[in-house]
VMD Tcl script that builds the backbone (N, CA, C; Angstrom):
set m [mol new atoms 276]
animate dup $m
set s [atomselect $m all]
$s set {name element resname resid chain x y z} {
  {N N UNK 1 A 116.190 103.725 99.683}
  {CA C UNK 1 A 116.275 104.553 100.875}
  {C C UNK 1 A 117.375 104.012 101.775}
  {N N UNK 2 A 118.091 104.905 102.403}
  {CA C UNK 2 A 119.154 104.471 103.300}
  {C C UNK 2 A 119.122 105.329 104.555}
  {N N UNK 3 A 119.584 104.744 105.644}
  {CA C UNK 3 A 119.699 105.481 106.897}
  {C C UNK 3 A 118.390 106.049 107.383}
  {N N UNK 4 A 118.413 107.340 107.743}
  {CA C UNK 4 A 117.226 107.985 108.287}
  {C C UNK 4 A 116.086 108.001 107.270}
  {N N UNK 5 A 116.389 108.188 106.000}
  {CA C UNK 5 A 115.340 108.199 104.994}
  {C C UNK 5 A 114.611 106.865 104.947}
  {N N UNK 6 A 115.327 105.772 105.080}
  {CA C UNK 6 A 114.727 104.438 105.001}
  {C C UNK 6 A 113.807 104.179 106.190}
  {N N UNK 7 A 114.217 104.638 107.351}
  {CA C UNK 7 A 113.450 104.354 108.567}
  {C C UNK 7 A 112.651 105.536 109.071}
  {N N UNK 8 A 112.795 106.678 108.435}
  {CA C UNK 8 A 112.021 107.840 108.817}
  {C C UNK 8 A 112.541 108.582 110.029}
  {N N UNK 9 A 113.654 108.152 110.571}
  {CA C UNK 9 A 114.187 108.793 111.773}
  {C C UNK 9 A 113.455 108.312 113.011}
  {N N UNK 10 A 113.747 108.898 114.151}
  {CA C UNK 10 A 113.107 108.469 115.398}
  {C C UNK 10 A 111.643 108.895 115.468}
  {N N UNK 11 A 110.817 108.028 116.027}
  {CA C UNK 11 A 109.394 108.348 116.170}
  {C C UNK 11 A 109.154 109.267 117.360}
  {N N UNK 12 A 109.817 109.004 118.457}
  {CA C UNK 12 A 109.599 109.781 119.681}
  {C C UNK 12 A 110.928 110.078 120.367}
  {N N UNK 13 A 111.763 110.937 119.764}
  {CA C UNK 13 A 113.022 111.249 120.432}
  {C C UNK 13 A 112.757 111.971 121.749}
  {N N UNK 14 A 113.561 111.657 122.717}
  {CA C UNK 14 A 113.386 112.271 124.037}
  {C C UNK 14 A 114.746 112.716 124.555}
  {N N UNK 15 A 114.783 113.835 125.261}
  {CA C UNK 15 A 116.068 114.284 125.803}
  {C C UNK 15 A 116.551 113.357 126.910}
  {N N UNK 16 A 117.861 113.227 127.000}
  {CA C UNK 16 A 118.495 112.467 128.082}
  {C C UNK 16 A 119.141 113.495 129.011}
  {N N UNK 17 A 118.769 113.434 130.279}
  {CA C UNK 17 A 119.262 114.396 131.255}
  {C C UNK 17 A 120.320 113.761 132.155}
  {N N UNK 18 A 121.270 114.579 132.541}
  {CA C UNK 18 A 122.236 114.204 133.574}
  {C C UNK 18 A 122.506 115.455 134.386}
  {N N UNK 19 A 122.290 115.363 135.648}
  {CA C UNK 19 A 122.505 116.501 136.543}
  {C C UNK 19 A 121.734 117.727 136.050}
  {N N UNK 20 A 120.471 117.493 135.680}
  {CA C UNK 20 A 119.543 118.519 135.223}
  {C C UNK 20 A 119.962 119.211 133.923}
  {N N UNK 21 A 120.861 118.585 133.172}
  {CA C UNK 21 A 121.274 119.130 131.877}
  {C C UNK 21 A 120.996 118.088 130.801}
  {N N UNK 22 A 120.591 118.567 129.645}
  {CA C UNK 22 A 120.373 117.672 128.514}
  {C C UNK 22 A 121.738 117.292 127.961}
  {N N UNK 23 A 122.003 115.983 127.925}
  {CA C UNK 23 A 123.299 115.526 127.429}
  {C C UNK 23 A 123.176 114.742 126.118}
  {N N UNK 24 A 121.972 114.586 125.621}
  {CA C UNK 24 A 121.766 113.865 124.375}
  {C C UNK 24 A 120.305 113.547 124.189}
  {N N UNK 25 A 120.034 112.638 123.271}
  {CA C UNK 25 A 118.657 112.200 123.051}
  {C C UNK 25 A 118.606 110.686 122.970}
  {N N UNK 26 A 117.463 110.166 123.314}
  {CA C UNK 26 A 117.174 108.743 123.159}
  {C C UNK 26 A 116.175 108.634 122.026}
  {N N UNK 27 A 116.538 107.915 120.974}
  {CA C UNK 27 A 115.702 107.881 119.785}
  {C C UNK 27 A 114.474 107.000 119.911}
  {N N UNK 28 A 114.523 105.960 120.701}
  {CA C UNK 28 A 113.379 105.057 120.787}
  {C C UNK 28 A 113.165 104.326 119.477}
  {N N UNK 29 A 111.940 103.978 119.177}
  {CA C UNK 29 A 111.644 103.262 117.935}
  {C C UNK 29 A 111.723 104.193 116.737}
  {N N UNK 30 A 111.882 103.590 115.569}
  {CA C UNK 30 A 111.912 104.402 114.357}
  {C C UNK 30 A 110.484 104.724 113.922}
  {N N UNK 31 A 110.377 105.736 113.100}
  {CA C UNK 31 A 109.076 106.104 112.555}
  {C C UNK 31 A 108.519 104.956 111.713}
  {N N UNK 32 A 109.402 104.236 111.026}
  {CA C UNK 32 A 108.977 103.078 110.223}
  {C C UNK 32 A 108.308 102.033 111.107}
  {N N UNK 33 A 108.922 101.741 112.266}
  {CA C UNK 33 A 108.329 100.778 113.200}
  {C C UNK 33 A 106.976 101.269 113.714}
  {N N UNK 34 A 106.883 102.557 114.014}
  {CA C UNK 34 A 105.627 103.133 114.502}
  {C C UNK 34 A 104.525 102.998 113.452}
  {N N UNK 35 A 104.846 103.378 112.216}
  {CA C UNK 35 A 103.862 103.264 111.132}
  {C C UNK 35 A 103.440 101.811 110.935}
  {N N UNK 36 A 104.397 100.886 110.961}
  {CA C UNK 36 A 104.067 99.466 110.766}
  {C C UNK 36 A 103.164 98.970 111.894}
  {N N UNK 37 A 103.449 99.390 113.107}
  {CA C UNK 37 A 102.611 98.988 114.233}
  {C C UNK 37 A 101.187 99.503 114.112}
  {N N UNK 38 A 101.051 100.722 113.622}
  {CA C UNK 38 A 99.703 101.269 113.420}
  {C C UNK 38 A 98.984 100.541 112.282}
  {N N UNK 39 A 99.724 100.183 111.232}
  {CA C UNK 39 A 99.124 99.504 110.079}
  {C C UNK 39 A 98.620 98.109 110.449}
  {N N UNK 40 A 99.319 97.421 111.315}
  {CA C UNK 40 A 98.905 96.066 111.715}
  {C C UNK 40 A 97.493 96.079 112.284}
  {N N UNK 41 A 97.151 97.143 112.988}
  {CA C UNK 41 A 95.838 97.222 113.619}
  {C C UNK 41 A 94.667 97.339 112.660}
  {N N UNK 42 A 94.934 97.716 111.420}
  {CA C UNK 42 A 93.835 97.889 110.471}
  {C C UNK 42 A 93.909 96.923 109.292}
  {N N UNK 43 A 94.953 96.118 109.237}
  {CA C UNK 43 A 95.087 95.165 108.128}
  {C C UNK 43 A 94.211 93.938 108.367}
  {N N UNK 44 A 93.507 93.503 107.327}
  {CA C UNK 44 A 92.799 92.227 107.460}
  {C C UNK 44 A 93.836 91.124 107.351}
  {N N UNK 45 A 94.208 90.566 108.462}
  {CA C UNK 45 A 95.289 89.581 108.460}
  {C C UNK 45 A 94.880 88.265 109.077}
  {N N UNK 46 A 95.672 87.280 108.765}
  {CA C UNK 46 A 95.475 85.939 109.295}
  {C C UNK 46 A 96.530 85.716 110.369}
  {N N UNK 47 A 96.109 85.607 111.618}
  {CA C UNK 47 A 97.083 85.422 112.691}
  {C C UNK 47 A 97.833 84.108 112.558}
  {N N UNK 48 A 97.339 83.209 111.718}
  {CA C UNK 48 A 98.067 81.966 111.459}
  {C C UNK 48 A 99.292 82.238 110.583}
  {N N UNK 49 A 99.346 83.416 109.943}
  {CA C UNK 49 A 100.483 83.779 109.108}
  {C C UNK 49 A 100.993 85.167 109.516}
  {N N UNK 50 A 101.575 85.265 110.708}
  {CA C UNK 50 A 102.003 86.580 111.196}
  {C C UNK 50 A 103.142 87.188 110.371}
  {N N UNK 51 A 103.961 86.363 109.742}
  {CA C UNK 51 A 105.043 86.904 108.915}
  {C C UNK 51 A 104.485 87.716 107.739}
  {N N UNK 52 A 103.423 87.196 107.108}
  {CA C UNK 52 A 102.817 87.922 105.994}
  {C C UNK 52 A 102.169 89.218 106.485}
  {N N UNK 53 A 101.540 89.157 107.634}
  {CA C UNK 53 A 100.924 90.351 108.217}
  {C C UNK 53 A 101.990 91.415 108.492}
  {N N UNK 54 A 103.122 90.999 109.046}
  {CA C UNK 54 A 104.217 91.935 109.316}
  {C C UNK 54 A 104.790 92.497 108.020}
  {N N UNK 55 A 104.964 91.640 107.018}
  {CA C UNK 55 A 105.468 92.112 105.718}
  {C C UNK 55 A 104.548 93.178 105.141}
  {N N UNK 56 A 103.243 92.930 105.194}
  {CA C UNK 56 A 102.276 93.895 104.666}
  {C C UNK 56 A 102.328 95.206 105.444}
  {N N UNK 57 A 102.471 95.110 106.763}
  {CA C UNK 57 A 102.532 96.316 107.594}
  {C C UNK 57 A 103.751 97.158 107.239}
  {N N UNK 58 A 104.895 96.508 107.025}
  {CA C UNK 58 A 106.097 97.262 106.674}
  {C C UNK 58 A 106.036 97.808 105.252}
  {N N UNK 59 A 105.332 97.142 104.351}
  {CA C UNK 59 A 105.126 97.706 103.014}
  {C C UNK 59 A 104.342 99.018 103.112}
  {N N UNK 60 A 103.329 99.021 103.969}
  {CA C UNK 60 A 102.547 100.244 104.183}
  {C C UNK 60 A 103.412 101.317 104.845}
  {N N UNK 61 A 104.197 100.932 105.844}
  {CA C UNK 61 A 105.072 101.884 106.527}
  {C C UNK 61 A 106.063 102.506 105.545}
  {N N UNK 62 A 106.645 101.688 104.677}
  {CA C UNK 62 A 107.598 102.208 103.688}
  {C C UNK 62 A 106.917 103.190 102.740}
  {N N UNK 63 A 105.697 102.882 102.334}
  {CA C UNK 63 A 104.952 103.793 101.455}
  {C C UNK 63 A 104.667 105.111 102.163}
  {N N UNK 64 A 104.358 105.052 103.448}
  {CA C UNK 64 A 104.085 106.272 104.198}
  {C C UNK 64 A 105.341 107.136 104.307}
  {N N UNK 65 A 106.489 106.511 104.510}
  {CA C UNK 65 A 107.738 107.269 104.592}
  {C C UNK 65 A 108.066 107.889 103.243}
  {N N UNK 66 A 107.880 107.143 102.150}
  {CA C UNK 66 A 108.105 107.721 100.823}
  {C C UNK 66 A 107.175 108.916 100.592}
  {N N UNK 67 A 105.941 108.812 101.031}
  {CA C UNK 67 A 104.975 109.892 100.859}
  {C C UNK 67 A 105.383 111.127 101.654}
  {N N UNK 68 A 105.955 110.931 102.831}
  {CA C UNK 68 A 106.422 112.056 103.643}
  {C C UNK 68 A 107.544 112.817 102.948}
  {N N UNK 69 A 108.304 112.137 102.089}
  {CA C UNK 69 A 109.367 112.820 101.356}
  {C C UNK 69 A 108.771 113.763 100.312}
  {N N UNK 70 A 107.570 113.468 99.840}
  {CA C UNK 70 A 106.883 114.347 98.893}
  {C C UNK 70 A 106.240 115.509 99.647}
  {N N UNK 71 A 105.605 115.211 100.783}
  {CA C UNK 71 A 104.948 116.217 101.620}
  {C C UNK 71 A 105.584 116.169 103.004}
  {N N UNK 72 A 106.736 116.838 103.201}
  {CA C UNK 72 A 107.485 116.661 104.443}
  {C C UNK 72 A 106.816 117.152 105.714}
  {N N UNK 73 A 106.023 118.212 105.656}
  {CA C UNK 73 A 105.420 118.755 106.878}
  {C C UNK 73 A 103.962 119.072 106.619}
  {N N UNK 74 A 103.106 118.895 107.621}
  {CA C UNK 74 A 101.695 119.238 107.441}
  {C C UNK 74 A 101.482 120.706 107.108}
  {N N UNK 75 A 102.367 121.585 107.544}
  {CA C UNK 75 A 102.182 123.010 107.301}
  {C C UNK 75 A 102.958 123.507 106.086}
  {N N UNK 76 A 103.464 122.597 105.269}
  {CA C UNK 76 A 104.234 122.978 104.087}
  {C C UNK 76 A 103.307 123.600 103.052}
  {N N UNK 77 A 103.518 124.868 102.763}
  {CA C UNK 77 A 102.661 125.586 101.814}
  {C C UNK 77 A 103.138 125.432 100.373}
  {N N UNK 78 A 104.234 124.716 100.172}
  {CA C UNK 78 A 104.786 124.534 98.838}
  {C C UNK 78 A 104.369 123.198 98.234}
  {N N UNK 79 A 103.302 122.629 98.697}
  {CA C UNK 79 A 102.858 121.329 98.198}
  {C C UNK 79 A 102.454 121.409 96.737}
  {N N UNK 80 A 102.780 120.353 95.980}
  {CA C UNK 80 A 102.265 120.316 94.614}
  {C C UNK 80 A 100.746 120.171 94.646}
  {N N UNK 81 A 100.081 120.792 93.723}
  {CA C UNK 81 A 98.629 120.695 93.700}
  {C C UNK 81 A 98.190 119.522 92.847}
  {N N UNK 82 A 97.110 118.909 93.226}
  {CA C UNK 82 A 96.549 117.788 92.485}
  {C C UNK 82 A 95.806 118.342 91.286}
  {N N UNK 83 A 96.076 117.763 90.137}
  {CA C UNK 83 A 95.393 118.186 88.926}
  {C C UNK 83 A 94.107 117.380 88.788}
  {N N UNK 84 A 92.982 118.014 88.435}
  {CA C UNK 84 A 91.737 117.259 88.268}
  {C C UNK 84 A 91.881 116.279 87.105}
  {N N UNK 85 A 91.293 115.102 87.273}
  {CA C UNK 85 A 91.322 114.150 86.185}
  {C C UNK 85 A 89.950 114.131 85.504}
  {N N UNK 86 A 89.809 113.306 84.502}
  {CA C UNK 86 A 88.553 113.274 83.741}
  {C C UNK 86 A 87.346 112.961 84.607}
  {N N UNK 87 A 87.522 112.060 85.594}
  {CA C UNK 87 A 86.385 111.693 86.461}
  {C C UNK 87 A 85.901 112.891 87.274}
  {N N UNK 88 A 86.838 113.733 87.743}
  {CA C UNK 88 A 86.451 114.916 88.517}
  {C C UNK 88 A 85.633 115.875 87.664}
  {N N UNK 89 A 86.046 116.084 86.430}
  {CA C UNK 89 A 85.353 117.033 85.563}
  {C C UNK 89 A 84.000 116.509 85.115}
  {N N UNK 90 A 83.869 115.180 84.992}
  {CA C UNK 90 A 82.609 114.598 84.545}
  {C C UNK 90 A 81.499 114.791 85.571}
  {N N UNK 91 A 81.887 114.813 86.867}
  {CA C UNK 91 A 80.875 114.941 87.917}
  {C C UNK 91 A 80.460 116.378 88.161}
  {N N UNK 92 A 81.131 117.339 87.558}
  {CA C UNK 92 A 80.823 118.757 87.805}
  {C C UNK 92 A 79.662 119.243 86.978}
}
mol reanalyze $m
mol bondsrecalc $m
mol representation Tube
mol addrep $m
């Protein structure tokens, strides 16, 4: 992944105003950083090893960004359908 794909783009872009006109946007943190921050809160981690905790959080964030490339929008009606596996059919 490179560029926006690697980081997921901005998490909370906001317009920048000058003289009541929008002159640009402020990107703020990346979506990757946002996802990693959320993941830290649920990871069973050892605060004595914060580097490992951060590494794990970013691994989760990267996986979430890759998953978004498969399902880009919540309202995307073109999603691939999940095929039932043997376990699903056995319980029916």
